[in-house]
C-alpha positions as CSV (number, residue, x, y, z in Angstrom):
1,M,-5.6,47.4,15.2
2,S,-5.9,48.5,11.4
3,A,-3.4,51.0,10.2
4,N,-6.4,52.8,8.9
5,R,-7.1,54.2,12.4
6,T,-4.5,56.7,11.9
7,F,-6.9,58.4,9.3
8,L,-9.3,59.1,12.0
9,L,-7.7,58.9,15.2
10,G,-4.1,59.6,14.6
11,G,-1.5,58.3,17.4
12,H,-0.8,54.6,17.4
13,P,-0.1,53.5,13.8
14,G,-2.0,50.2,14.1
15,N,-1.1,46.8,12.7
16,D,-2.5,45.1,9.8
17,L,-0.8,41.9,10.6
18,C,-3.3,41.4,13.4
19,G,-5.9,40.1,11.0
20,Y,-8.7,42.2,12.4
21,D,-9.7,46.0,12.3
22,F,-10.6,46.5,15.9
23,E,-11.4,44.5,19.1
24,I,-14.0,45.3,21.9
25,A,-13.1,44.2,25.3
26,R,-16.2,42.9,27.1
27,R,-16.4,41.9,30.8
28,H,-14.6,38.5,30.5
29,E,-13.6,38.3,26.7
30,I,-12.4,40.3,23.9
31,L,-14.3,40.2,20.5
32,F,-12.3,40.8,17.3
33,F,-13.9,42.4,14.3
34,E,-12.8,42.5,10.5
35,V,-14.6,45.0,8.4
36,K,-15.4,44.2,4.9
37,S,-17.6,46.4,2.5
38,T,-19.1,46.4,-1.0
39,T,-20.2,49.4,-3.1
40,T,-22.8,47.0,-4.7
41,D,-25.5,44.8,-3.4
42,E,-23.0,41.7,-3.9
43,H,-22.7,39.5,-0.6
44,A,-19.1,38.6,-1.1
45,F,-15.7,39.6,0.1
46,D,-12.2,38.5,0.0
47,I,-10.3,37.4,3.1
48,G,-6.6,37.7,3.4
49,E,-3.9,35.6,5.0
50,S,-3.5,37.5,8.3
51,E,-7.4,37.5,8.7
52,L,-7.7,33.9,8.0
53,R,-4.9,33.3,10.6
54,A,-6.8,35.5,13.4
55,A,-10.2,33.7,12.4
56,R,-8.6,30.2,12.7
57,T,-6.8,31.2,16.1
58,A,-9.6,33.1,17.8
59,P,-11.7,31.6,20.6
60,K,-15.0,30.2,19.5
61,G,-17.5,32.9,18.9
62,R,-15.1,35.9,19.2
63,Y,-14.0,36.6,15.7
64,R,-16.7,38.3,13.4
65,I,-17.0,40.0,10.1
66,L,-18.8,43.3,10.0
67,F,-20.0,43.6,6.4
68,I,-21.2,46.9,5.2
69,E,-23.5,46.4,2.1
70,A,-23.8,49.3,-0.5
71,L,-21.4,51.5,1.2
72,L,-21.7,54.4,-1.1
73,Q,-25.6,54.3,-1.1
74,P,-27.1,55.6,1.9
75,A,-30.7,54.4,1.2
76,H,-29.5,51.0,0.7
77,R,-26.7,50.7,3.1
78,R,-26.8,47.8,5.7
79,L,-24.5,46.7,8.5
80,L,-24.3,42.9,8.8
81,V,-22.6,41.0,11.7
82,L,-21.4,37.8,10.2
83,P,-20.0,34.8,12.2
84,N,-16.3,33.6,11.8
85,P,-16.3,31.8,8.4
86,L,-13.8,29.2,9.7
87,E,-15.8,27.9,12.7
88,V,-17.5,24.6,12.1
89,T,-20.9,25.9,13.1
90,S,-21.0,28.8,10.6
91,A,-18.9,27.4,7.5
92,A,-22.2,26.2,5.9
93,A,-23.2,29.9,5.8
94,Y,-20.5,30.7,3.2
95,E,-19.5,29.5,-0.2
96,Q,-15.9,29.7,-1.5
97,V,-16.1,31.3,-5.0
98,N,-12.5,31.2,-6.2
99,Q,-9.2,29.6,-5.6
100,G,-8.3,32.0,-2.9
101,M,-10.6,32.9,0.0
102,R,-13.4,34.9,-1.5
103,L,-16.6,34.0,0.5
104,R,-20.2,34.7,-0.5
105,F,-23.0,34.5,2.0
106,E,-26.8,35.1,2.3
107,P,-27.7,38.0,4.7
108,P,-29.4,37.2,8.0
């Protein structure tokens, strides 16, 4: 869904207002993924208005954050699948660290 898709795939221009970067259709459901990354080992990211809207309205368990740690350091790079920060069952895993929505977490 992200407009960044055109850099790799071309074709459809994408839509950054969806609040997620891509979706995966499974047998009876669709999962929504927002990709976040850092060039350091900091476990924090900013989440925008459209992403908050998508996280708030997604069916339970279907909105996830894919967090890429140490993006530019191949030896230290990790991909973490994080739960929806707005779901009651996962909200305790995050700490809001500013007046906006910058979230910090402990990796699994």
